[in-house]
All heavy atoms as TSV, in Angstrom:
chain	resi	resn	atom	element	x	y	z
A	1	MET	N	N	70.614	29.572	118.093
A	1	MET	CA	C	70.640	30.393	116.910
A	1	MET	C	C	71.945	30.230	116.148
A	1	MET	O	O	71.940	30.256	114.947
A	1	MET	CB	C	70.449	31.864	117.275
A	1	MET	CG	C	69.068	32.236	117.770
A	1	MET	SD	S	67.757	32.033	116.569
A	1	MET	CE	C	68.250	33.102	115.267
A	2	SER	N	N	73.050	30.084	116.863
A	2	SER	CA	C	74.347	30.047	116.187
A	2	SER	C	C	74.445	28.895	115.189
A	2	SER	O	O	75.175	28.991	114.208
A	2	SER	CB	C	75.484	29.970	117.196
A	2	SER	OG	O	75.392	28.788	117.954
A	3	LEU	N	N	73.706	27.810	115.423
A	3	LEU	CA	C	73.713	26.701	114.466
A	3	LEU	C	C	73.079	27.080	113.136
A	3	LEU	O	O	73.332	26.445	112.124
A	3	LEU	CB	C	72.959	25.501	115.053
A	3	LEU	CG	C	73.560	24.877	116.304
A	3	LEU	CD1	C	72.633	23.796	116.840
A	3	LEU	CD2	C	74.932	24.307	116.011
A	4	MET	N	N	72.268	28.113	113.138
A	4	MET	CA	C	71.573	28.520	111.917
A	4	MET	C	C	72.336	29.575	111.124
A	4	MET	O	O	71.984	29.862	109.988
A	4	MET	CB	C	70.180	29.018	112.275
A	4	MET	CG	C	69.330	27.923	112.859
A	4	MET	SD	S	67.677	28.502	113.149
A	4	MET	CE	C	67.071	27.198	114.184
A	5	PHE	N	N	73.379	30.163	111.690
A	5	PHE	CA	C	74.124	31.210	110.995
A	5	PHE	C	C	74.676	30.759	109.644
A	5	PHE	O	O	74.575	31.500	108.663
A	5	PHE	CB	C	75.250	31.763	111.864
A	5	PHE	CG	C	74.769	32.534	113.075
A	5	PHE	CD1	C	75.598	32.709	114.151
A	5	PHE	CD2	C	73.492	33.064	113.142
A	5	PHE	CE1	C	75.184	33.417	115.277
A	5	PHE	CE2	C	73.056	33.765	114.256
A	5	PHE	CZ	C	73.911	33.944	115.319
A	6	PRO	N	N	75.259	29.563	109.524
A	6	PRO	CA	C	75.776	29.158	108.212
A	6	PRO	C	C	74.688	29.034	107.135
A	6	PRO	O	O	74.917	29.376	105.980
A	6	PRO	CB	C	76.420	27.796	108.477
A	6	PRO	CG	C	76.728	27.791	109.933
A	6	PRO	CD	C	75.619	28.596	110.569
A	7	LYS	N	N	73.517	28.568	107.509
A	7	LYS	CA	C	72.446	28.385	106.531
A	7	LYS	C	C	71.719	29.699	106.231
A	7	LYS	O	O	71.222	29.895	105.133
A	7	LYS	CB	C	71.452	27.336	107.038
A	7	LYS	CG	C	70.397	26.991	106.015
A	7	LYS	CD	C	69.599	25.782	106.413
A	7	LYS	CE	C	68.627	25.444	105.289
A	7	LYS	NZ	N	67.902	24.230	105.542
A	8	TYR	N	N	71.655	30.576	107.208
A	8	TYR	CA	C	70.955	31.857	107.066
A	8	TYR	C	C	71.921	32.986	107.415
A	8	TYR	O	O	71.894	33.519	108.527
A	8	TYR	CB	C	69.727	31.904	107.984
A	8	TYR	CG	C	68.754	30.783	107.749
A	8	TYR	CD1	C	68.773	29.640	108.529
A	8	TYR	CD2	C	67.817	30.867	106.721
A	8	TYR	CE1	C	67.880	28.602	108.297
A	8	TYR	CE2	C	66.923	29.832	106.490
A	8	TYR	CZ	C	66.961	28.702	107.281
A	8	TYR	OH	O	66.078	27.681	107.047
A	9	PRO	N	N	72.791	33.368	106.474
A	9	PRO	CA	C	73.838	34.360	106.771
A	9	PRO	C	C	73.301	35.715	107.228
A	9	PRO	O	O	74.008	36.450	107.908
A	9	PRO	CB	C	74.619	34.481	105.468
A	9	PRO	CG	C	73.867	33.736	104.441
A	9	PRO	CD	C	72.856	32.873	105.115
A	10	GLN	N	N	72.053	36.041	106.911
A	10	GLN	CA	C	71.497	37.315	107.353
A	10	GLN	C	C	71.383	37.388	108.883
A	10	GLN	O	O	71.331	38.464	109.458
A	10	GLN	CB	C	70.140	37.592	106.694
A	10	GLN	CG	C	69.027	36.646	107.100
A	10	GLN	CD	C	68.932	35.376	106.279
A	10	GLN	OE1	O	69.904	34.902	105.709
A	10	GLN	NE2	N	67.743	34.809	106.211
A	11	LEU	N	N	71.410	36.231	109.541
A	11	LEU	CA	C	71.313	36.199	110.996
A	11	LEU	C	C	72.626	36.550	111.691
A	11	LEU	O	O	72.638	36.799	112.893
A	11	LEU	CB	C	70.849	34.814	111.463
A	11	LEU	CG	C	69.456	34.378	111.024
A	11	LEU	CD1	C	69.177	32.969	111.513
A	11	LEU	CD2	C	68.394	35.341	111.516
A	12	ILE	N	N	73.720	36.594	110.958
A	12	ILE	CA	C	75.028	36.910	111.535
A	12	ILE	C	C	74.974	38.253	112.269
A	12	ILE	O	O	75.646	38.441	113.284
A	12	ILE	CB	C	76.124	36.934	110.442
A	12	ILE	CG1	C	76.335	35.539	109.889
A	12	ILE	CG2	C	77.421	37.521	110.968
A	12	ILE	CD1	C	76.957	34.558	110.849
A	13	GLU	N	N	74.153	39.165	111.788
A	13	GLU	CA	C	74.025	40.476	112.434
A	13	GLU	C	C	73.602	40.325	113.896
A	13	GLU	O	O	73.983	41.120	114.750
A	13	GLU	CB	C	73.029	41.347	111.681
A	13	GLU	CG	C	73.059	42.794	112.080
A	13	GLU	CD	C	74.415	43.454	111.879
A	13	GLU	OE1	O	75.113	43.125	110.912
A	13	GLU	OE2	O	74.769	44.320	112.711
A	14	LEU	N	N	72.850	39.273	114.207
A	14	LEU	CA	C	72.416	39.038	115.585
A	14	LEU	C	C	73.594	38.672	116.476
A	14	LEU	O	O	73.610	38.987	117.659
A	14	LEU	CB	C	71.375	37.918	115.638
A	14	LEU	CG	C	70.081	38.191	114.886
A	14	LEU	CD1	C	69.200	36.954	114.901
A	14	LEU	CD2	C	69.353	39.384	115.459
A	15	GLN	N	N	74.584	38.011	115.900
A	15	GLN	CA	C	75.787	37.645	116.649
A	15	GLN	C	C	76.658	38.875	116.889
A	15	GLN	O	O	77.273	39.010	117.939
A	15	GLN	CB	C	76.568	36.583	115.895
A	15	GLN	CG	C	77.720	36.007	116.661
A	15	GLN	CD	C	78.406	34.901	115.899
A	15	GLN	OE1	O	78.436	34.895	114.673
A	15	GLN	NE2	N	78.951	33.945	116.617
A	16	LYS	N	N	76.677	39.766	115.939
A	16	LYS	CA	C	77.497	40.966	116.036
A	16	LYS	C	C	76.894	42.009	116.974
A	16	LYS	O	O	77.619	42.799	117.563
A	16	LYS	CB	C	77.652	41.614	114.662
A	16	LYS	CG	C	78.422	40.803	113.665
A	16	LYS	CD	C	78.438	41.552	112.353
A	16	LYS	CE	C	79.073	40.769	111.243
A	16	LYS	NZ	N	78.999	41.501	109.970
A	17	ASN	N	N	75.570	42.019	117.079
A	17	ASN	CA	C	74.884	43.089	117.783
A	17	ASN	C	C	73.976	42.509	118.871
A	17	ASN	O	O	72.832	42.139	118.610
A	17	ASN	CB	C	74.081	43.921	116.777
A	17	ASN	CG	C	73.426	45.131	117.377
A	17	ASN	OD1	O	73.188	45.210	118.575
A	17	ASN	ND2	N	73.103	46.086	116.525
A	18	ARG	N	N	74.488	42.429	120.087
A	18	ARG	CA	C	73.736	41.826	121.209
A	18	ARG	C	C	72.425	42.568	121.479
A	18	ARG	O	O	71.411	41.963	121.773
A	18	ARG	CB	C	74.628	41.832	122.459
A	18	ARG	CG	C	73.995	41.273	123.692
A	18	ARG	CD	C	73.918	39.788	123.592
A	18	ARG	NE	N	73.343	39.234	124.807
A	18	ARG	CZ	C	73.309	37.966	125.058
A	18	ARG	NH1	N	73.839	37.110	124.223
A	18	ARG	NH2	N	72.760	37.520	126.149
A	19	LYS	N	N	72.445	43.874	121.380
A	19	LYS	CA	C	71.242	44.679	121.618
A	19	LYS	C	C	70.154	44.331	120.598
A	19	LYS	O	O	68.981	44.205	120.946
A	19	LYS	CB	C	71.588	46.160	121.555
A	19	LYS	CG	C	70.812	47.019	122.504
A	19	LYS	CD	C	71.450	48.402	122.531
A	19	LYS	CE	C	70.842	49.319	123.497
A	19	LYS	NZ	N	71.009	49.125	124.875
A	20	LEU	N	N	70.540	44.145	119.348
A	20	LEU	CA	C	69.592	43.739	118.314
A	20	LEU	C	C	69.032	42.355	118.644
A	20	LEU	O	O	67.821	42.147	118.596
A	20	LEU	CB	C	70.264	43.721	116.939
A	20	LEU	CG	C	69.412	43.207	115.781
A	20	LEU	CD1	C	68.175	44.070	115.572
A	20	LEU	CD2	C	70.237	43.130	114.507
A	21	PHE	N	N	69.896	41.414	119.013
A	21	PHE	CA	C	69.455	40.064	119.366
A	21	PHE	C	C	68.416	40.111	120.483
A	21	PHE	O	O	67.370	39.470	120.420
A	21	PHE	CB	C	70.645	39.208	119.790
A	21	PHE	CG	C	70.256	37.835	120.237
A	21	PHE	CD1	C	69.977	36.849	119.313
A	21	PHE	CD2	C	70.155	37.532	121.588
A	21	PHE	CE1	C	69.598	35.565	119.720
A	21	PHE	CE2	C	69.783	36.263	122.007
A	21	PHE	CZ	C	69.504	35.282	121.070
A	22	GLU	N	N	68.696	40.887	121.508
A	22	GLU	CA	C	67.794	40.975	122.655
A	22	GLU	C	C	66.488	41.691	122.345
A	22	GLU	O	O	65.526	41.572	123.103
A	22	GLU	CB	C	68.510	41.646	123.822
A	22	GLU	CG	C	69.629	40.790	124.380
A	22	GLU	CD	C	70.441	41.475	125.462
A	22	GLU	OE1	O	70.275	42.698	125.684
A	22	GLU	OE2	O	71.269	40.781	126.081
A	23	SER	N	N	66.437	42.415	121.246
A	23	SER	CA	C	65.202	43.135	120.886
A	23	SER	C	C	64.192	42.239	120.165
A	23	SER	O	O	63.076	42.665	119.886
A	23	SER	CB	C	65.531	44.345	120.007
A	23	SER	OG	O	65.890	43.927	118.692
A	24	GLY	N	N	64.566	40.991	119.876
A	24	GLY	CA	C	63.664	40.078	119.169
A	24	GLY	C	C	62.385	39.823	119.951
A	24	GLY	O	O	62.390	39.774	121.177
A	25	HIS	N	N	61.284	39.698	119.224
A	25	HIS	CA	C	59.993	39.415	119.843
A	25	HIS	C	C	59.134	38.605	118.877
A	25	HIS	O	O	59.395	38.582	117.670
A	25	HIS	CB	C	59.276	40.705	120.242
A	25	HIS	CG	C	59.024	41.625	119.089
A	25	HIS	ND1	N	59.989	42.471	118.578
A	25	HIS	CD2	C	57.922	41.814	118.330
A	25	HIS	CE1	C	59.483	43.147	117.566
A	25	HIS	NE2	N	58.229	42.768	117.385
A	26	LEU	N	N	58.141	37.922	119.389
A	26	LEU	CA	C	57.227	37.150	118.543
A	26	LEU	C	C	56.314	38.080	117.782
A	26	LEU	O	O	55.888	39.114	118.312
A	26	LEU	CB	C	56.372	36.197	119.381
A	26	LEU	CG	C	57.095	35.021	120.016
A	26	LEU	CD1	C	56.124	34.241	120.903
A	26	LEU	CD2	C	57.687	34.114	118.969
A	27	ASP	N	N	55.998	37.696	116.547
A	27	ASP	CA	C	55.007	38.473	115.808
A	27	ASP	C	C	53.644	38.264	116.480
A	27	ASP	O	O	53.482	37.347	117.286
A	27	ASP	CB	C	54.984	38.082	114.329
A	27	ASP	CG	C	54.278	36.766	114.057
A	27	ASP	OD1	O	54.202	35.916	114.953
A	27	ASP	OD2	O	53.789	36.592	112.935
A	28	PRO	N	N	52.663	39.118	116.205
A	28	PRO	CA	C	51.362	39.010	116.876
A	28	PRO	C	C	50.704	37.628	116.758
A	28	PRO	O	O	50.018	37.199	117.671
A	28	PRO	CB	C	50.518	40.082	116.204
A	28	PRO	CG	C	51.515	41.104	115.766
A	28	PRO	CD	C	52.732	40.307	115.356
A	29	GLY	N	N	50.936	36.926	115.669
A	29	GLY	CA	C	50.350	35.603	115.504
A	29	GLY	C	C	51.176	34.497	116.147
A	29	GLY	O	O	50.728	33.367	116.281
A	30	GLY	N	N	52.407	34.820	116.544
A	30	GLY	CA	C	53.278	33.843	117.184
A	30	GLY	C	C	53.963	32.896	116.221
A	30	GLY	O	O	54.436	31.839	116.618
A	31	TYR	N	N	54.039	33.263	114.942
A	31	TYR	CA	C	54.608	32.363	113.938
A	31	TYR	C	C	56.003	32.749	113.470
A	31	TYR	O	O	56.561	32.108	112.597
A	31	TYR	CB	C	53.679	32.258	112.733
A	31	TYR	CG	C	52.374	31.597	113.088
A	31	TYR	CD1	C	51.216	32.352	113.242
A	31	TYR	CD2	C	52.307	30.233	113.314
A	31	TYR	CE1	C	50.022	31.744	113.594
A	31	TYR	CE2	C	51.122	29.618	113.660
A	31	TYR	CZ	C	49.980	30.377	113.799
A	31	TYR	OH	O	48.809	29.781	114.156
A	32	SER	N	N	56.570	33.801	114.028
A	32	SER	CA	C	57.939	34.173	113.678
A	32	SER	C	C	58.519	35.064	114.762
A	32	SER	O	O	57.804	35.594	115.602
A	32	SER	CB	C	57.993	34.890	112.321
A	32	SER	OG	O	57.296	36.113	112.359
A	33	VAL	N	N	59.849	35.189	114.722
A	33	VAL	CA	C	60.551	36.106	115.613
A	33	VAL	C	C	60.950	37.298	114.759
A	33	VAL	O	O	61.479	37.139	113.657
A	33	VAL	CB	C	61.805	35.451	116.233
A	33	VAL	CG1	C	62.537	36.425	117.136
A	33	VAL	CG2	C	61.431	34.187	116.981
A	34	ILE	N	N	60.691	38.483	115.258
A	34	ILE	CA	C	60.975	39.711	114.520
A	34	ILE	C	C	61.996	40.529	115.307
A	34	ILE	O	O	61.848	40.712	116.507
A	34	ILE	CB	C	59.694	40.544	114.334
A	34	ILE	CG1	C	58.658	39.747	113.550
A	34	ILE	CG2	C	60.001	41.875	113.652
A	34	ILE	CD1	C	57.293	40.404	113.512
A	35	TRP	N	N	63.019	41.011	114.597
A	35	TRP	CA	C	63.997	41.894	115.225
A	35	TRP	C	C	63.831	43.328	114.742
A	35	TRP	O	O	63.910	44.246	115.523
A	35	TRP	CB	C	65.423	41.411	114.956
A	35	TRP	CG	C	65.752	40.220	115.771
A	35	TRP	CD1	C	66.204	40.205	117.065
A	35	TRP	CD2	C	65.633	38.848	115.395
A	35	TRP	NE1	N	66.373	38.922	117.498
A	35	TRP	CE2	C	66.037	38.058	116.491
A	35	TRP	CE3	C	65.225	38.199	114.238
A	35	TRP	CZ2	C	66.047	36.676	116.465
A	35	TRP	CZ3	C	65.231	36.814	114.203
A	35	TRP	CH2	C	65.637	36.072	115.308
A	36	ASN	N	N	63.635	43.494	113.448
A	36	ASN	CA	C	63.403	44.830	112.887
A	36	ASN	C	C	62.714	44.666	111.529
A	36	ASN	O	O	62.318	43.559	111.163
A	36	ASN	CB	C	64.709	45.635	112.779
A	36	ASN	CG	C	65.758	44.972	111.921
A	36	ASN	OD1	O	65.451	44.258	110.965
A	36	ASN	ND2	N	67.017	45.199	112.254
A	37	ASP	N	N	62.574	45.755	110.786
A	37	ASP	CA	C	61.876	45.693	109.500
A	37	ASP	C	C	62.593	44.844	108.458
A	37	ASP	O	O	62.003	44.419	107.479
A	37	ASP	CB	C	61.681	47.105	108.931
A	37	ASP	CG	C	60.681	47.916	109.729
A	37	ASP	OD1	O	59.867	47.302	110.447
A	37	ASP	OD2	O	60.719	49.155	109.643
A	38	GLU	N	N	63.881	44.598	108.677
A	38	GLU	CA	C	64.664	43.858	107.696
A	38	GLU	C	C	65.035	42.440	108.147
A	38	GLU	O	O	65.549	41.661	107.352
A	38	GLU	CB	C	65.943	44.637	107.381
A	38	GLU	CG	C	65.666	45.992	106.781
A	38	GLU	CD	C	66.919	46.810	106.611
A	38	GLU	OE1	O	68.028	46.312	106.884
A	38	GLU	OE2	O	66.789	47.971	106.207
A	39	LEU	N	N	64.774	42.117	109.395
A	39	LEU	CA	C	65.236	40.834	109.921
A	39	LEU	C	C	64.143	40.147	110.735
A	39	LEU	O	O	63.699	40.664	111.753
A	39	LEU	CB	C	66.476	41.049	110.793
A	39	LEU	CG	C	67.194	39.822	111.322
A	39	LEU	CD1	C	67.648	38.914	110.179
A	39	LEU	CD2	C	68.386	40.233	112.161
A	40	ASP	N	N	63.704	39.015	110.225
A	40	ASP	CA	C	62.766	38.175	110.964
A	40	ASP	C	C	63.050	36.722	110.608
A	40	ASP	O	O	63.813	36.434	109.698
A	40	ASP	CB	C	61.310	38.546	110.692
A	40	ASP	CG	C	60.935	38.476	109.223
A	40	ASP	OD1	O	61.357	37.531	108.525
A	40	ASP	OD2	O	60.184	39.351	108.767
A	41	PHE	N	N	62.465	35.814	111.358
A	41	PHE	CA	C	62.747	34.396	111.175
A	41	PHE	C	C	61.483	33.617	111.473
A	41	PHE	O	O	60.920	33.742	112.567
A	41	PHE	CB	C	63.876	33.987	112.136
A	41	PHE	CG	C	64.636	32.789	111.705
A	41	PHE	CD1	C	65.326	32.754	110.514
A	41	PHE	CD2	C	64.680	31.670	112.503
A	41	PHE	CE1	C	66.046	31.647	110.121
A	41	PHE	CE2	C	65.389	30.541	112.129
A	41	PHE	CZ	C	66.072	30.535	110.928
A	42	ASP	N	N	61.023	32.833	110.512
A	42	ASP	CA	C	59.746	32.145	110.683
A	42	ASP	C	C	59.880	30.875	111.518
A	42	ASP	O	O	60.926	30.240	111.579
A	42	ASP	CB	C	59.122	31.820	109.326
A	42	ASP	CG	C	59.909	30.797	108.553
A	42	ASP	OD1	O	60.973	31.147	108.009
A	42	ASP	OD2	O	59.466	29.640	108.503
A	43	ALA	N	N	58.798	30.520	112.172
A	43	ALA	CA	C	58.781	29.376	113.088
A	43	ALA	C	C	59.089	28.064	112.378
A	43	ALA	O	O	59.702	27.175	112.966
A	43	ALA	CB	C	57.433	29.299	113.786
A	44	THR	N	N	58.684	27.919	111.125
A	44	THR	CA	C	58.942	26.686	110.381
A	44	THR	C	C	60.442	26.441	110.261
A	44	THR	O	O	60.912	25.320	110.458
A	44	THR	CB	C	58.292	26.735	108.992
A	44	THR	OG1	O	56.893	26.967	109.157
A	44	THR	CG2	C	58.513	25.456	108.228
A	45	SER	N	N	61.190	27.476	109.955
A	45	SER	CA	C	62.653	27.332	109.847
A	45	SER	C	C	63.263	26.961	111.192
A	45	SER	O	O	64.167	26.134	111.264
A	45	SER	CB	C	63.282	28.622	109.337
A	45	SER	OG	O	62.850	28.888	108.027
A	46	ILE	N	N	62.762	27.575	112.256
A	46	ILE	CA	C	63.270	27.252	113.590
A	46	ILE	C	C	62.973	25.790	113.906
A	46	ILE	O	O	63.832	25.053	114.389
A	46	ILE	CB	C	62.657	28.183	114.648
A	46	ILE	CG1	C	63.115	29.618	114.408
A	46	ILE	CG2	C	63.028	27.723	116.058
A	46	ILE	CD1	C	62.377	30.657	115.225
A	47	TYR	N	N	61.774	25.345	113.603
A	47	TYR	CA	C	61.376	23.963	113.883
A	47	TYR	C	C	62.191	22.970	113.053
A	47	TYR	O	O	62.692	21.980	113.571
A	47	TYR	CB	C	59.894	23.788	113.606
A	47	TYR	CG	C	59.395	22.382	113.840
A	47	TYR	CD1	C	59.148	21.923	115.126
A	47	TYR	CD2	C	59.187	21.514	112.772
A	47	TYR	CE1	C	58.706	20.626	115.350
A	47	TYR	CE2	C	58.748	20.215	112.993
A	47	TYR	CZ	C	58.508	19.781	114.275
A	47	TYR	OH	O	58.078	18.503	114.487
A	48	GLU	N	N	62.335	23.246	111.755
A	48	GLU	CA	C	63.004	22.306	110.855
A	48	GLU	C	C	64.531	22.318	110.998
A	48	GLU	O	O	65.172	21.283	110.856
A	48	GLU	CB	C	62.617	22.599	109.409
A	48	GLU	CG	C	61.168	22.265	109.123
A	48	GLU	CD	C	60.737	22.622	107.711
A	48	GLU	OE1	O	61.527	23.220	106.960
A	48	GLU	OE2	O	59.583	22.316	107.380
A	49	ASP	N	N	65.114	23.478	111.243
A	49	ASP	CA	C	66.569	23.600	111.258
A	49	ASP	C	C	67.154	23.760	112.650
A	49	ASP	O	O	68.369	23.714	112.821
A	49	ASP	CB	C	67.009	24.802	110.407
A	49	ASP	CG	C	66.591	24.647	108.963
A	49	ASP	OD1	O	66.538	23.501	108.479
A	49	ASP	OD2	O	66.301	25.667	108.307
A	50	GLY	N	N	66.305	23.950	113.637
A	50	GLY	CA	C	66.780	24.182	114.995
A	50	GLY	C	C	67.177	22.891	115.692
A	50	GLY	O	O	66.989	21.791	115.191
A	51	LYS	N	N	67.754	23.049	116.855
A	51	LYS	CA	C	68.176	21.924	117.664
A	51	LYS	C	C	67.763	22.222	119.099
A	51	LYS	O	O	67.919	23.346	119.578
A	51	LYS	CB	C	69.693	21.772	117.578
A	51	LYS	CG	C	70.240	20.611	118.352
A	51	LYS	CD	C	71.746	20.507	118.169
A	51	LYS	CE	C	72.289	19.374	119.016
A	51	LYS	NZ	N	73.740	19.309	118.924
A	52	VAL	N	N	67.240	21.218	119.797
A	52	VAL	CA	C	66.825	21.407	121.177
A	52	VAL	C	C	68.056	21.686	122.029
A	52	VAL	O	O	68.996	20.889	122.045
A	52	VAL	CB	C	66.070	20.158	121.704
A	52	VAL	CG1	C	65.754	20.310	123.178
A	52	VAL	CG2	C	64.811	19.918	120.892
A	53	ALA	N	N	68.043	22.809	122.696
A	53	ALA	CA	C	69.176	23.178	123.543
A	53	ALA	C	C	69.061	22.563	124.921
A	53	ALA	O	O	70.038	22.172	125.530
A	53	ALA	CB	C	69.264	24.701	123.658
A	54	ARG	N	N	67.832	22.459	125.406
A	54	ARG	CA	C	67.608	21.911	126.732
A	54	ARG	C	C	66.153	21.483	126.799
A	54	ARG	O	O	65.257	22.224	126.456
A	54	ARG	CB	C	67.883	22.970	127.776
A	54	ARG	CG	C	67.561	22.592	129.172
A	54	ARG	CD	C	67.871	23.709	130.118
A	54	ARG	NE	N	67.672	25.002	129.496
A	54	ARG	CZ	C	67.495	26.130	130.129
A	54	ARG	NH1	N	67.511	26.146	131.433
A	54	ARG	NH2	N	67.325	27.257	129.508
A	55	LYS	N	N	65.910	20.294	127.220
A	55	LYS	CA	C	64.556	19.786	127.342
A	55	LYS	C	C	64.134	19.907	128.793
A	55	LYS	O	O	64.856	19.476	129.685
A	55	LYS	CB	C	64.463	18.333	126.885
A	55	LYS	CG	C	63.079	17.828	126.786
A	55	LYS	CD	C	63.043	16.442	126.166
A	55	LYS	CE	C	61.605	16.003	125.999
A	55	LYS	NZ	N	61.507	14.720	125.356
A	56	GLU	N	N	62.987	20.518	129.015
A	56	GLU	CA	C	62.512	20.726	130.369
A	56	GLU	C	C	61.257	19.899	130.609
A	56	GLU	O	O	60.424	19.752	129.713
A	56	GLU	CB	C	62.206	22.186	130.623
A	56	GLU	CG	C	63.437	23.071	130.560
A	56	GLU	CD	C	63.126	24.518	130.864
A	56	GLU	OE1	O	62.016	24.801	131.341
A	56	GLU	OE2	O	63.997	25.342	130.609
A	57	GLU	N	N	61.138	19.373	131.777
A	57	GLU	CA	C	59.947	18.632	132.184
A	57	GLU	C	C	58.876	19.627	132.594
A	57	GLU	O	O	59.180	20.645	133.209
A	57	GLU	CB	C	60.260	17.703	133.349
A	57	GLU	CG	C	61.237	16.596	133.008
A	57	GLU	CD	C	60.667	15.580	132.025
A	57	GLU	OE1	O	59.462	15.280	132.119
A	57	GLU	OE2	O	61.438	15.108	131.171
A	58	THR	N	N	57.651	19.345	132.246
A	58	THR	CA	C	56.544	20.193	132.678
A	58	THR	C	C	55.700	19.424	133.682
A	58	THR	O	O	55.565	18.213	133.603
A	58	THR	CB	C	55.674	20.619	131.482
A	58	THR	OG1	O	55.203	19.449	130.812
A	58	THR	CG2	C	56.462	21.468	130.513
A	59	SER	N	N	55.162	20.134	134.627
A	59	SER	CA	C	54.321	19.469	135.615
A	59	SER	C	C	52.909	19.298	135.068
A	59	SER	O	O	52.452	20.080	134.263
A	59	SER	CB	C	54.290	20.258	136.918
A	59	SER	OG	O	53.779	21.545	136.674
A	60	LYS	N	N	52.248	18.239	135.503
A	60	LYS	CA	C	50.899	17.958	135.006
A	60	LYS	C	C	49.860	18.560	135.894
A	60	LYS	O	O	49.943	18.836	136.977
A	60	LYS	CB	C	50.686	16.457	134.916
A	60	LYS	CG	C	51.550	15.848	133.856
A	60	LYS	CD	C	51.262	14.379	133.748
A	60	LYS	CE	C	52.186	13.796	132.678
A	60	LYS	NZ	N	51.933	12.424	132.441
């Protein structure tokens, strides 16, 4: 998330408030992360602007 703070300054509140950050959850459709009525982040932005932090192998 910290990589996105410069592009999306509204997310800085998540850095300041750990409890708010931890309250994030997926919307019912699974297309965004919601923290409160004023702060959410859509999956497209995460996909396009995000960076893989750790790649995990899945078993077949």
